[in-house]
PDB file of N, CA, C and O in Angstrom, chain B, residues numbered from 101:
ATOM      1  N   MET B 101      -2.354 -32.848 -22.275  1.00  0.00           N
ATOM      2  CA  MET B 101      -2.015 -31.433 -22.296  1.00  0.00           C
ATOM      3  C   MET B 101      -0.539 -31.295 -22.676  1.00  0.00           C
ATOM      4  O   MET B 101       0.305 -32.041 -22.180  1.00  0.00           O
ATOM      5  N   THR B 102      -0.241 -30.371 -23.529  1.00  0.00           N
ATOM      6  CA  THR B 102       1.127 -30.100 -23.950  1.00  0.00           C
ATOM      7  C   THR B 102       1.837 -29.250 -22.902  1.00  0.00           C
ATOM      8  O   THR B 102       1.299 -28.245 -22.438  1.00  0.00           O
ATOM      9  N   ALA B 103       3.031 -29.655 -22.539  1.00  0.00           N
ATOM     10  CA  ALA B 103       3.836 -28.879 -21.585  1.00  0.00           C
ATOM     11  C   ALA B 103       4.583 -27.788 -22.334  1.00  0.00           C
ATOM     12  O   ALA B 103       4.974 -27.981 -23.485  1.00  0.00           O
ATOM     13  N   PHE B 104       4.781 -26.665 -21.702  1.00  0.00           N
ATOM     14  CA  PHE B 104       5.556 -25.589 -22.294  1.00  0.00           C
ATOM     15  C   PHE B 104       6.301 -24.842 -21.210  1.00  0.00           C
ATOM     16  O   PHE B 104       6.002 -24.971 -20.023  1.00  0.00           O
ATOM     17  N   HIS B 105       7.264 -24.067 -21.633  1.00  0.00           N
ATOM     18  CA  HIS B 105       8.086 -23.280 -20.717  1.00  0.00           C
ATOM     19  C   HIS B 105       8.312 -21.910 -21.336  1.00  0.00           C
ATOM     20  O   HIS B 105       8.624 -21.797 -22.522  1.00  0.00           O
ATOM     21  N   ILE B 106       8.156 -20.884 -20.536  1.00  0.00           N
ATOM     22  CA  ILE B 106       8.459 -19.520 -20.961  1.00  0.00           C
ATOM     23  C   ILE B 106       9.566 -19.014 -20.051  1.00  0.00           C
ATOM     24  O   ILE B 106       9.486 -19.157 -18.831  1.00  0.00           O
ATOM     25  N   GLY B 107      10.585 -18.430 -20.633  1.00  0.00           N
ATOM     26  CA  GLY B 107      11.684 -17.928 -19.822  1.00  0.00           C
ATOM     27  C   GLY B 107      12.313 -16.692 -20.438  1.00  0.00           C
ATOM     28  O   GLY B 107      12.144 -16.403 -21.623  1.00  0.00           O
ATOM     29  N   ARG B 108      13.037 -15.978 -19.605  1.00  0.00           N
ATOM     30  CA  ARG B 108      13.782 -14.797 -20.056  1.00  0.00           C
ATOM     31  C   ARG B 108      15.132 -14.799 -19.379  1.00  0.00           C
ATOM     32  O   ARG B 108      15.263 -15.236 -18.235  1.00  0.00           O
ATOM     33  N   ASP B 109      16.112 -14.321 -20.067  1.00  0.00           N
ATOM     34  CA  ASP B 109      17.453 -14.157 -19.516  1.00  0.00           C
ATOM     35  C   ASP B 109      17.924 -12.750 -19.803  1.00  0.00           C
ATOM     36  O   ASP B 109      17.563 -12.145 -20.812  1.00  0.00           O
ATOM     37  N   ILE B 110      18.736 -12.244 -18.895  1.00  0.00           N
ATOM     38  CA  ILE B 110      19.365 -10.945 -19.113  1.00  0.00           C
ATOM     39  C   ILE B 110      20.741 -10.999 -18.465  1.00  0.00           C
ATOM     40  O   ILE B 110      20.916 -11.608 -17.410  1.00  0.00           O
ATOM     41  N   GLU B 111      21.690 -10.375 -19.086  1.00  0.00           N
ATOM     42  CA  GLU B 111      23.019 -10.289 -18.510  1.00  0.00           C
ATOM     43  C   GLU B 111      23.196  -8.900 -17.924  1.00  0.00           C
ATOM     44  O   GLU B 111      23.001  -7.898 -18.611  1.00  0.00           O
ATOM     45  N   ILE B 112      23.563  -8.845 -16.663  1.00  0.00           N
ATOM     46  CA  ILE B 112      23.752  -7.581 -15.972  1.00  0.00           C
ATOM     47  C   ILE B 112      25.246  -7.384 -15.749  1.00  0.00           C
ATOM     48  O   ILE B 112      25.914  -8.232 -15.156  1.00  0.00           O
ATOM     49  N   ALA B 113      25.751  -6.279 -16.220  1.00  0.00           N
ATOM     50  CA  ALA B 113      27.188  -5.991 -16.120  1.00  0.00           C
ATOM     51  C   ALA B 113      27.504  -5.413 -14.740  1.00  0.00           C
ATOM     52  O   ALA B 113      27.811  -4.229 -14.602  1.00  0.00           O
ATOM     53  N   ALA B 114      27.422  -6.272 -13.724  1.00  0.00           N
ATOM     54  CA  ALA B 114      27.709  -5.860 -12.347  1.00  0.00           C
ATOM     55  C   ALA B 114      28.094  -7.104 -11.561  1.00  0.00           C
ATOM     56  O   ALA B 114      27.697  -8.213 -11.919  1.00  0.00           O
ATOM     57  N   PRO B 115      28.860  -6.929 -10.499  1.00  0.00           N
ATOM     58  CA  PRO B 115      29.217  -8.074  -9.667  1.00  0.00           C
ATOM     59  C   PRO B 115      27.973  -8.689  -9.013  1.00  0.00           C
ATOM     60  O   PRO B 115      27.035  -7.976  -8.655  1.00  0.00           O
ATOM     61  N   ALA B 116      27.976 -10.007  -8.863  1.00  0.00           N
ATOM     62  CA  ALA B 116      26.832 -10.715  -8.291  1.00  0.00           C
ATOM     63  C   ALA B 116      26.477 -10.204  -6.896  1.00  0.00           C
ATOM     64  O   ALA B 116      25.295 -10.109  -6.567  1.00  0.00           O
ATOM     65  N   ASP B 117      27.471  -9.874  -6.067  1.00  0.00           N
ATOM     66  CA  ASP B 117      27.158  -9.409  -4.711  1.00  0.00           C
ATOM     67  C   ASP B 117      26.422  -8.078  -4.718  1.00  0.00           C
ATOM     68  O   ASP B 117      25.609  -7.817  -3.832  1.00  0.00           O
ATOM     69  N   ARG B 118      26.693  -7.247  -5.690  1.00  0.00           N
ATOM     70  CA  ARG B 118      25.981  -5.952  -5.813  1.00  0.00           C
ATOM     71  C   ARG B 118      24.511  -6.182  -6.174  1.00  0.00           C
ATOM     72  O   ARG B 118      23.624  -5.550  -5.599  1.00  0.00           O
ATOM     73  N   ILE B 119      24.258  -7.073  -7.112  1.00  0.00           N
ATOM     74  CA  ILE B 119      22.885  -7.375  -7.528  1.00  0.00           C
ATOM     75  C   ILE B 119      22.138  -8.089  -6.397  1.00  0.00           C
ATOM     76  O   ILE B 119      20.979  -7.780  -6.123  1.00  0.00           O
ATOM     77  N   HIS B 120      22.795  -9.026  -5.754  1.00  0.00           N
ATOM     78  CA  HIS B 120      22.158  -9.756  -4.649  1.00  0.00           C
ATOM     79  C   HIS B 120      21.710  -8.791  -3.551  1.00  0.00           C
ATOM     80  O   HIS B 120      20.630  -8.957  -2.984  1.00  0.00           O
ATOM     81  N   ALA B 121      22.519  -7.800  -3.253  1.00  0.00           N
ATOM     82  CA  ALA B 121      22.168  -6.821  -2.212  1.00  0.00           C
ATOM     83  C   ALA B 121      20.900  -6.048  -2.586  1.00  0.00           C
ATOM     84  O   ALA B 121      20.106  -5.712  -1.707  1.00  0.00           O
ATOM     85  N   LEU B 122      20.702  -5.765  -3.858  1.00  0.00           N
ATOM     86  CA  LEU B 122      19.510  -5.032  -4.297  1.00  0.00           C
ATOM     87  C   LEU B 122      18.243  -5.883  -4.226  1.00  0.00           C
ATOM     88  O   LEU B 122      17.139  -5.353  -4.095  1.00  0.00           O
ATOM     89  N   ILE B 123      18.404  -7.184  -4.313  1.00  0.00           N
ATOM     90  CA  ILE B 123      17.257  -8.082  -4.252  1.00  0.00           C
ATOM     91  C   ILE B 123      16.993  -8.530  -2.820  1.00  0.00           C
ATOM     92  O   ILE B 123      15.838  -8.636  -2.408  1.00  0.00           O
ATOM     93  N   ASP B 124      18.040  -8.790  -2.068  1.00  0.00           N
ATOM     94  CA  ASP B 124      17.925  -9.329  -0.715  1.00  0.00           C
ATOM     95  C   ASP B 124      17.324  -8.331   0.274  1.00  0.00           C
ATOM     96  O   ASP B 124      16.613  -8.735   1.194  1.00  0.00           O
ATOM     97  N   ASP B 125      17.593  -7.045   0.105  1.00  0.00           N
ATOM     98  CA  ASP B 125      17.057  -6.002   0.991  1.00  0.00           C
ATOM     99  C   ASP B 125      15.789  -5.443   0.353  1.00  0.00           C
ATOM    100  O   ASP B 125      15.858  -4.726  -0.645  1.00  0.00           O
ATOM    101  N   LEU B 126      14.641  -5.768   0.920  1.00  0.00           N
ATOM    102  CA  LEU B 126      13.361  -5.361   0.329  1.00  0.00           C
ATOM    103  C   LEU B 126      13.217  -3.849   0.190  1.00  0.00           C
ATOM    104  O   LEU B 126      12.490  -3.375  -0.683  1.00  0.00           O
ATOM    105  N   ARG B 127      13.895  -3.098   1.032  1.00  0.00           N
ATOM    106  CA  ARG B 127      13.815  -1.631   0.947  1.00  0.00           C
ATOM    107  C   ARG B 127      14.498  -1.100  -0.309  1.00  0.00           C
ATOM    108  O   ARG B 127      14.221   0.019  -0.741  1.00  0.00           O
ATOM    109  N   GLU B 128      15.382  -1.890  -0.893  1.00  0.00           N
ATOM    110  CA  GLU B 128      16.067  -1.497  -2.128  1.00  0.00           C
ATOM    111  C   GLU B 128      15.200  -1.699  -3.368  1.00  0.00           C
ATOM    112  O   GLU B 128      15.529  -1.194  -4.442  1.00  0.00           O
ATOM    113  N   TRP B 129      14.103  -2.430  -3.230  1.00  0.00           N
ATOM    114  CA  TRP B 129      13.259  -2.717  -4.383  1.00  0.00           C
ATOM    115  C   TRP B 129      12.709  -1.441  -5.021  1.00  0.00           C
ATOM    116  O   TRP B 129      12.444  -1.425  -6.223  1.00  0.00           O
ATOM    117  N   THR B 130      12.536  -0.392  -4.255  1.00  0.00           N
ATOM    118  CA  THR B 130      12.017   0.866  -4.817  1.00  0.00           C
ATOM    119  C   THR B 130      12.973   1.451  -5.847  1.00  0.00           C
ATOM    120  O   THR B 130      12.563   2.273  -6.667  1.00  0.00           O
ATOM    121  N   ARG B 131      14.245   1.044  -5.822  1.00  0.00           N
ATOM    122  CA  ARG B 131      15.239   1.560  -6.762  1.00  0.00           C
ATOM    123  C   ARG B 131      15.159   0.900  -8.130  1.00  0.00           C
ATOM    124  O   ARG B 131      15.595   1.491  -9.118  1.00  0.00           O
ATOM    125  N   TRP B 132      14.607  -0.323  -8.216  1.00  0.00           N
ATOM    126  CA  TRP B 132      14.661  -1.041  -9.485  1.00  0.00           C
ATOM    127  C   TRP B 132      13.338  -1.664  -9.933  1.00  0.00           C
ATOM    128  O   TRP B 132      13.217  -2.044 -11.098  1.00  0.00           O
ATOM    129  N   SER B 133      12.358  -1.778  -9.063  1.00  0.00           N
ATOM    130  CA  SER B 133      11.122  -2.471  -9.428  1.00  0.00           C
ATOM    131  C   SER B 133      10.331  -1.695 -10.494  1.00  0.00           C
ATOM    132  O   SER B 133      10.114  -0.492 -10.351  1.00  0.00           O
ATOM    133  N   PRO B 134       9.905  -2.379 -11.552  1.00  0.00           N
ATOM    134  CA  PRO B 134       9.101  -1.708 -12.582  1.00  0.00           C
ATOM    135  C   PRO B 134       7.715  -1.303 -12.087  1.00  0.00           C
ATOM    136  O   PRO B 134       7.020  -0.538 -12.756  1.00  0.00           O
ATOM    137  N   TRP B 135       7.305  -1.809 -10.919  1.00  0.00           N
ATOM    138  CA  TRP B 135       5.984  -1.505 -10.381  1.00  0.00           C
ATOM    139  C   TRP B 135       5.964  -0.242  -9.536  1.00  0.00           C
ATOM    140  O   TRP B 135       4.892   0.244  -9.174  1.00  0.00           O
ATOM    141  N   GLU B 136       7.130   0.293  -9.219  1.00  0.00           N
ATOM    142  CA  GLU B 136       7.179   1.539  -8.442  1.00  0.00           C
ATOM    143  C   GLU B 136       6.528   2.672  -9.233  1.00  0.00           C
ATOM    144  O   GLU B 136       6.750   2.804 -10.437  1.00  0.00           O
ATOM    145  N   GLY B 137       5.749   3.463  -8.572  1.00  0.00           N
ATOM    146  CA  GLY B 137       5.115   4.604  -9.224  1.00  0.00           C
ATOM    147  C   GLY B 137       3.790   4.276  -9.891  1.00  0.00           C
ATOM    148  O   GLY B 137       3.087   5.190 -10.322  1.00  0.00           O
ATOM    149  N   VAL B 138       3.423   2.993  -9.992  1.00  0.00           N
ATOM    150  CA  VAL B 138       2.146   2.628 -10.614  1.00  0.00           C
ATOM    151  C   VAL B 138       0.984   3.108  -9.757  1.00  0.00           C
ATOM    152  O   VAL B 138      -0.001   3.635 -10.273  1.00  0.00           O
ATOM    153  N   ASP B 139       1.101   2.925  -8.453  1.00  0.00           N
ATOM    154  CA  ASP B 139       0.058   3.365  -7.518  1.00  0.00           C
ATOM    155  C   ASP B 139       0.654   4.413  -6.579  1.00  0.00           C
ATOM    156  O   ASP B 139       1.397   4.060  -5.664  1.00  0.00           O
ATOM    157  N   PRO B 140       0.345   5.687  -6.787  1.00  0.00           N
ATOM    158  CA  PRO B 140       0.930   6.736  -5.953  1.00  0.00           C
ATOM    159  C   PRO B 140       0.495   6.649  -4.485  1.00  0.00           C
ATOM    160  O   PRO B 140       1.140   7.251  -3.627  1.00  0.00           O
ATOM    161  N   ASP B 141      -0.580   5.918  -4.176  1.00  0.00           N
ATOM    162  CA  ASP B 141      -1.061   5.786  -2.805  1.00  0.00           C
ATOM    163  C   ASP B 141      -0.550   4.518  -2.119  1.00  0.00           C
ATOM    164  O   ASP B 141      -0.979   4.199  -1.010  1.00  0.00           O
ATOM    165  N   LEU B 142       0.350   3.807  -2.761  1.00  0.00           N
ATOM    166  CA  LEU B 142       0.873   2.571  -2.195  1.00  0.00           C
ATOM    167  C   LEU B 142       1.538   2.822  -0.848  1.00  0.00           C
ATOM    168  O   LEU B 142       2.355   3.732  -0.706  1.00  0.00           O
ATOM    169  N   LYS B 143       1.183   2.012   0.129  1.00  0.00           N
ATOM    170  CA  LYS B 143       1.796   2.069   1.452  1.00  0.00           C
ATOM    171  C   LYS B 143       2.625   0.806   1.625  1.00  0.00           C
ATOM    172  O   LYS B 143       2.144  -0.291   1.342  1.00  0.00           O
ATOM    173  N   ARG B 144       3.850   0.942   2.081  1.00  0.00           N
ATOM    174  CA  ARG B 144       4.733  -0.189   2.296  1.00  0.00           C
ATOM    175  C   ARG B 144       4.951  -0.397   3.791  1.00  0.00           C
ATOM    176  O   ARG B 144       5.073   0.563   4.551  1.00  0.00           O
ATOM    177  N   THR B 145       4.997  -1.656   4.198  1.00  0.00           N
ATOM    178  CA  THR B 145       5.308  -2.012   5.570  1.00  0.00           C
ATOM    179  C   THR B 145       6.425  -3.040   5.542  1.00  0.00           C
ATOM    180  O   THR B 145       6.319  -4.061   4.864  1.00  0.00           O
ATOM    181  N   TYR B 146       7.492  -2.773   6.274  1.00  0.00           N
ATOM    182  CA  TYR B 146       8.616  -3.692   6.385  1.00  0.00           C
ATOM    183  C   TYR B 146       8.682  -4.190   7.814  1.00  0.00           C
ATOM    184  O   TYR B 146       8.434  -3.435   8.755  1.00  0.00           O
ATOM    185  N   SER B 147       9.020  -5.473   7.979  1.00  0.00           N
ATOM    186  CA  SER B 147       9.215  -6.002   9.325  1.00  0.00           C
ATOM    187  C   SER B 147      10.293  -7.077   9.279  1.00  0.00           C
ATOM    188  O   SER B 147      10.692  -7.536   8.209  1.00  0.00           O
ATOM    189  N   GLY B 148      10.745  -7.459  10.438  1.00  0.00           N
ATOM    190  CA  GLY B 148      11.834  -8.423  10.516  1.00  0.00           C
ATOM    191  C   GLY B 148      13.160  -7.741  10.218  1.00  0.00           C
ATOM    192  O   GLY B 148      13.258  -6.514  10.243  1.00  0.00           O
ATOM    193  N   PRO B 149      14.188  -8.554   9.934  1.00  0.00           N
ATOM    194  CA  PRO B 149      15.493  -7.981   9.645  1.00  0.00           C
ATOM    195  C   PRO B 149      15.470  -7.204   8.323  1.00  0.00           C
ATOM    196  O   PRO B 149      14.543  -7.356   7.527  1.00  0.00           O
ATOM    197  N   ALA B 150      16.478  -6.385   8.096  1.00  0.00           N
ATOM    198  CA  ALA B 150      16.550  -5.577   6.876  1.00  0.00           C
ATOM    199  C   ALA B 150      16.681  -6.433   5.627  1.00  0.00           C
ATOM    200  O   ALA B 150      16.234  -6.029   4.553  1.00  0.00           O
ATOM    201  N   SER B 151      17.286  -7.606   5.748  1.00  0.00           N
ATOM    202  CA  SER B 151      17.465  -8.466   4.585  1.00  0.00           C
ATOM    203  C   SER B 151      17.494  -9.918   5.019  1.00  0.00           C
ATOM    204  O   SER B 151      17.585 -10.222   6.208  1.00  0.00           O
ATOM    205  N   GLY B 152      17.419 -10.798   4.056  1.00  0.00           N
ATOM    206  CA  GLY B 152      17.505 -12.222   4.334  1.00  0.00           C
ATOM    207  C   GLY B 152      16.151 -12.902   4.371  1.00  0.00           C
ATOM    208  O   GLY B 152      15.127 -12.276   4.099  1.00  0.00           O
ATOM    209  N   PRO B 153      16.146 -14.187   4.708  1.00  0.00           N
ATOM    210  CA  PRO B 153      14.931 -14.994   4.621  1.00  0.00           C
ATOM    211  C   PRO B 153      13.801 -14.539   5.540  1.00  0.00           C
ATOM    212  O   PRO B 153      12.637 -14.786   5.224  1.00  0.00           O
ATOM    213  N   GLU B 154      14.086 -13.903   6.635  1.00  0.00           N
ATOM    214  CA  GLU B 154      13.018 -13.489   7.561  1.00  0.00           C
ATOM    215  C   GLU B 154      12.525 -12.061   7.310  1.00  0.00           C
ATOM    216  O   GLU B 154      11.625 -11.594   8.008  1.00  0.00           O
ATOM    217  N   ALA B 155      13.096 -11.365   6.329  1.00  0.00           N
ATOM    218  CA  ALA B 155      12.634 -10.011   5.993  1.00  0.00           C
ATOM    219  C   ALA B 155      11.227 -10.097   5.415  1.00  0.00           C
ATOM    220  O   ALA B 155      10.911 -11.017   4.661  1.00  0.00           O
ATOM    221  N   LYS B 156      10.390  -9.134   5.772  1.00  0.00           N
ATOM    222  CA  LYS B 156       8.999  -9.144   5.306  1.00  0.00           C
ATOM    223  C   LYS B 156       8.638  -7.783   4.716  1.00  0.00           C
ATOM    224  O   LYS B 156       9.096  -6.737   5.176  1.00  0.00           O
ATOM    225  N   TYR B 157       7.797  -7.836   3.677  1.00  0.00           N
ATOM    226  CA  TYR B 157       7.344  -6.641   2.967  1.00  0.00           C
ATOM    227  C   TYR B 157       5.854  -6.819   2.706  1.00  0.00           C
ATOM    228  O   TYR B 157       5.430  -7.862   2.208  1.00  0.00           O
ATOM    229  N   ALA B 158       5.072  -5.823   3.034  1.00  0.00           N
ATOM    230  CA  ALA B 158       3.636  -5.881   2.765  1.00  0.00           C
ATOM    231  C   ALA B 158       3.181  -4.541   2.250  1.00  0.00           C
ATOM    232  O   ALA B 158       1.999  -4.361   1.956  1.00  0.00           O
TER     233      ALA B 158
END
């Protein structure tokens, strides 16, 4: 079988800590996720801390 790799890169003109905050806090995902608005009946559940490795989103 032939191995292959698909990748994408983008440069964001913002400080890394600003971008990290938008990714690390799951509640911020509604601001940037392309999937927001696809399902108007979507229900979100958050648990654990607001951000970090133990944050949970369902």
